[in-house]
Each structure stands twice: as structure tokens, then as C-alpha cells.
C-alpha positions, 0 to 999 in steps of 0.5 A, a space after each residue: 435476493 434479501 440474503 443479498 441485499 443484506 450482505 450488501 448492507 452489512 459490508 457498506 456499514 463495515 466500510 462505513 465504520 472502517 473509514 471512520 477508524 482511517 479518519 481516527 488513526 490519522 488524527 490520534 494514532 492506533 492505539 488511542 483509537 477504541 470503539 467508542 471513538 469510532 461510533 462518535 467518529 461514524 455517527 452510530 452507536 456503540 452497539 451498531 459498531 459491535 454489531 459489526 465487529 466481534 471488537 477492537 481487534 477484529 475492527 482494526 484488522 479490517 481497517 487494515 485489510 481496507 486501506 490495503 485493498 485500496 492501495 491494490 486498486 490504485 496498483 490495478 488502475 495505474 498497470 490499466 492505462 500502460 496499454 496491452 503486454 507492457 514489460 516487466 520494468 515498465 510495470 515495475 516503474 508503475 507499480 513502485 510509483 503508485 507507492 510513493 503516494 503521488 494519488 491522494 486515496 494512496 497517500 491515505 492508505 499509506 499512512 493509515 498503513 503505516 500506523 500499524 507497523 509496531 502492532 504488527 511485531 506481535 500480531 502475525 495478521 497484522 504482520 501478514 496484511 502489511 506484506 501481501 503481494 511483497 512477494 510478487 513485487 519483489 518477483 517483477 523486479 528480480 525479473 526486470 532486473 535480469 531483463 536489462 542484464 540480457 540487454 548489456 544496460 546493467 551489471 551482469 554481477 548484481 543479484 536480481 534478488 537483492 537488488 528486487 529487494 532493496 528497491 521495494 524496501 526503498 519504495 516502501 520507505 519513501 512512500 511513508 516517508 512522503 505521505 507523513 510529510 516526512 519528505 517531499 513528493 518530488 524529492 521521493 520521486 527523485 530517490 526512486 528514479 535515482 536507484 532505479 536509473 542505477 540498477 536497470 541501467 537506463 533513464 526515467 524520464 517518460 516512465 511515470 
């Protein structure tokens, strides 16, 4: 039992520090963050931060993992509201819709994750976290396109895989733009709905 308690406490402290990191990243960007700054933001000592993280890179990686975990949780919560055995299109609309950051938790996760993009080019661990789950979404989107083709709702000449890649890329870009206030969430939703309607051949009304 003591070991379990210690493990839980360890995780709580790491998350507390990561949340402080998030706040700093949102305010000043990734490269402006130091262990000392994070310690001050979290209200703990520098030694405390070093106790829970081997260094800045370790802390940054954990912070990103936690942000992506939050995004995943929000997607799961949204899917849970769809009922039993929803079709691929309904699931796809829910997943891509969540990526637009319409919930405050998702917006924060998107803002934090976006700050890591530049670092991903030189850090394969960061890149792996940022793209984790993308293949599953592409597979889901491709399945939705094939289903629409089989039903005669959309162009049979479309490549399901290429269309899936375009839809994921669009939703990701729109979500980041909206989270950073580069465009309104209403405009992001309208653009995504337009793309989904055009690709899948049916109106989006009622699908949120």
C-alpha cells in the first residue's frame, strides 16, 4: 500500500508541474520556459522539479504527453455520447469535431501541443507523441469514404486514403488556428463541415 500511495503522489506532483509548464508555454512559448520558471509557476522549489524530472527535455516531453492524453480523453468522452455501434461517418465527425477545440480543455491541449511543432523536426520523441493516433483517424476516415462510395453518395473515383489524409490535415490545421484565435471556431466548424459534406456526400446538420 505505501508504494501505491507513493506512486500516486509522484504522479500528482509531476502533473502539477506539467500544468504549470502548460501555463508558461501558453504565455511565453516553449523555448522561453526554464526549470526555474516552471518551479516558480508551480510554487515549488527548483530541487523539487529536478526530483521529478531528469531535466528540461524530460519535463517538456511529459508535458506534451499529458496534453495529448487530455485531448484523447476529450475524444473518448465525445464518442461515449454517440450511443452503441455508431457508424464510421458519425464517429469520424465526432473525432474531427473535437479536434476543432470547441471545449476549453481541448483548446488548451491544442495550444500547448502547437508550441512543440518546431521542436518535433529535431526530436523524434516529440514527433511521435504529436502524431500518435493519426493513423487510426486516417483509417476511420478512409472507411467512412469507402462506405459513402458504396452507398453511391460520393465519387467512386476518390482515393479513400488521400481523402482521409486531407480531412485529418484540415481538421488539425483548423483546430490549431481556432485555438490560437487566428480564426473563429464558427468559421473552423463551417470549413470542416463543408469538406466533410463534399467528401462524404451528405449534409452535416445534426452531426456535432
